TORKETOR-338753 format. One record per residue (C-alpha): residue in three letters; x, y, z. Coordinates in Angstrom, 1 decimal, always signed. Example, Ala and Ser with C-alpha at 12.3 -4.5 7.8 and 13.67 -1.06 7.14 Angstrom:
2
<pt "ALA"; <+12.3; -4.5; +7.8>>
<pt "SER"; <+13.7; -1.1; +7.1>>
//
This chain:
64
<pt "UNK"; <-1.0; +45.5; +33.7>>
<pt "UNK"; <+2.8; +45.7; +32.9>>
<pt "UNK"; <+3.4; +42.0; +34.1>>
<pt "UNK"; <+1.5; +40.0; +31.5>>
<pt "UNK"; <+3.5; +36.7; +31.8>>
<pt "UNK"; <+1.4; +33.7; +32.5>>
<pt "UNK"; <+2.0; +32.2; +36.0>>
<pt "UNK"; <+3.0; +28.6; +36.2>>
<pt "UNK"; <+1.2; +26.4; +38.7>>
<pt "UNK"; <+3.0; +25.7; +42.0>>
<pt "UNK"; <+3.9; +22.2; +43.0>>
<pt "UNK"; <+0.7; +22.0; +45.2>>
<pt "UNK"; <-1.4; +23.3; +42.3>>
<pt "UNK"; <+0.1; +20.8; +39.9>>
<pt "UNK"; <-0.6; +17.9; +42.4>>
<pt "UNK"; <-4.2; +19.0; +42.6>>
<pt "UNK"; <-4.5; +19.0; +38.8>>
<pt "UNK"; <-3.0; +15.5; +38.6>>
<pt "UNK"; <-5.3; +14.3; +41.3>>
<pt "UNK"; <-8.4; +15.6; +39.6>>
<pt "UNK"; <-7.4; +14.0; +36.3>>
<pt "UNK"; <-6.9; +10.7; +38.1>>
<pt "UNK"; <-10.3; +10.9; +39.8>>
<pt "UNK"; <-12.0; +11.5; +36.4>>
<pt "UNK"; <-10.2; +8.5; +34.9>>
<pt "UNK"; <-11.4; +6.3; +37.8>>
<pt "UNK"; <-15.0; +7.3; +37.2>>
<pt "UNK"; <-15.0; +6.1; +33.6>>
<pt "UNK"; <-15.8; +2.4; +33.4>>
<pt "UNK"; <-13.0; +0.5; +31.8>>
<pt "UNK"; <-15.3; -1.1; +29.2>>
<pt "UNK"; <-15.9; +2.3; +27.7>>
<pt "UNK"; <-12.2; +3.1; +27.4>>
<pt "UNK"; <-11.2; +0.2; +25.1>>
<pt "UNK"; <-13.7; -1.4; +22.7>>
<pt "UNK"; <-12.9; -2.8; +19.3>>
<pt "UNK"; <-14.7; -1.7; +16.2>>
<pt "UNK"; <-16.0; -5.3; +15.7>>
<pt "UNK"; <-17.5; -5.3; +19.2>>
<pt "UNK"; <-19.3; -2.0; +18.5>>
<pt "UNK"; <-20.5; -3.2; +15.1>>
<pt "UNK"; <-21.8; -6.5; +16.7>>
<pt "UNK"; <-23.8; -4.5; +19.3>>
<pt "UNK"; <-25.3; -1.9; +17.0>>
<pt "UNK"; <-25.7; -3.7; +13.6>>
<pt "UNK"; <-25.8; -7.5; +14.1>>
<pt "UNK"; <-27.4; -8.1; +10.7>>
<pt "UNK"; <-24.6; -6.2; +8.9>>
<pt "UNK"; <-22.0; -8.4; +10.5>>
<pt "UNK"; <-23.7; -11.6; +9.5>>
<pt "UNK"; <-23.9; -10.4; +5.8>>
<pt "UNK"; <-20.2; -9.4; +6.0>>
<pt "UNK"; <-19.2; -12.8; +7.3>>
<pt "UNK"; <-21.3; -14.5; +4.6>>
<pt "UNK"; <-19.6; -12.4; +1.9>>
<pt "UNK"; <-16.1; -13.3; +3.1>>
<pt "UNK"; <-16.9; -17.0; +3.2>>
<pt "UNK"; <-16.0; -18.9; +0.0>>
<pt "UNK"; <-19.0; -20.2; -1.9>>
<pt "UNK"; <-17.9; -23.9; -1.4>>
<pt "UNK"; <-17.8; -23.5; +2.4>>
<pt "UNK"; <-21.2; -21.8; +2.8>>
<pt "UNK"; <-23.4; -24.9; +2.5>>
<pt "UNK"; <-21.7; -27.0; +5.1>>
//
């Protein structure tokens, strides 16, 4: 009980931790890692995006 200092991982332990992190990253599909807000909006709320585009389009260009 006198020695309460936390023990640092050994080099082997550190290597195991890094390997497990790398394996977890490889399991995640890359399309889940990086996806823009616009892509997510398009998938979940297509009608909102259409209204948003219409609102940003100047009135003179809408009827082309």
